[in-house]
Each structure stands twice: as C-alpha cells, then as structure tokens.
N, C-alpha and C positions, 0 to 999 in steps of 0.2 A: 367681310361678307355683309350684305344688307338685304332687307326685304324689298321686293319690287312688286308693283301692281300693274298688270296689263289691263288697262281700262277698257280695251276693246273686248276682252273676255269676261270681265267682271259683270255679275248679274245685278249689281246694285247701281242704278243710274237715276238721276233726277229725283233723288230722295225716296226711291222705292225699289223693290225687287222686280225685275222685268223678266224673270225666268220661272216658268211654271214647273220645271223639273228639278229645282233645287230643294224641294221639300216644304216650301212655305209659299202661300199665295199673298200674304200681307207683308211679310218681311223675311229677309234671309235669316238663317240660323246657323252660324258657324264661326267665322273668323273673329267677330267681335266678342262672342260669348266664350270662346276658347282661350283668348289671350289672358295669360296669368298676371299681366301687369297693366291691363286696361290701356294698351297703347294704340288700339284701333277703334275708330268711331265711324259711324255712318252719318254723313251729312248729305249733301247733294250727291257725293260720291264717297267711297270708302277712303279714309285717310289714316295714315300711320304716323304717330308721333315718334320720330326718330330718337328723341331724347329718352323716351320711356322704353322703347323696344329693346329687348334683350336678345333678339334674333334666335329664339328657341325653335322656330319652325312649326309651332303648333298650328298657326293659321294656314300655313302651306298645306299641311296634311288634311285639313277639313274643307278647303275650298273646292266646291263641287265643279267648278269650271276650269280649275288650274290657272286662275288669274293671278295668284300670289306665288311668287317664287323667292327662294333664298339664293342670292348670287354673290 
C-alpha cells in the first residue's frame, strides 16, 4: 500500500490554500500537522516523503477534500 495524492482535489496549490471551506484562509490545517513522522510538507504542492511515510493513514482521515488516499 502507499499514500497517493490527487492534485486535482488537493486544496493546496501554488504554495497556498485555495479552498475557503477547509477551515483556514491562510493555510491548510490537516495532513502536515497530523503526520506522526513529518513525512508531509507543503511547498508549491503537498509532497510526501516516501522514505519517511509509515502509511498510517492519519493524513487520509483529515484531508477535507479526499485528495489523499491509501492504495
């Protein structure tokens, strides 16, 4: 299994949150903060470090847009 990001659904684009209904106007609050091993970072887009990721699914559970899946 591995974590996948659907960038068409992701509310983090071009270095900022582009969704007013995810709870934050300046930045998202979810996948990066919940990750227990700091495997997710926000740059121009959300990126997952596959070396660090333990595939726990915490980020999947908090993604407000369903953009992150465990497949």
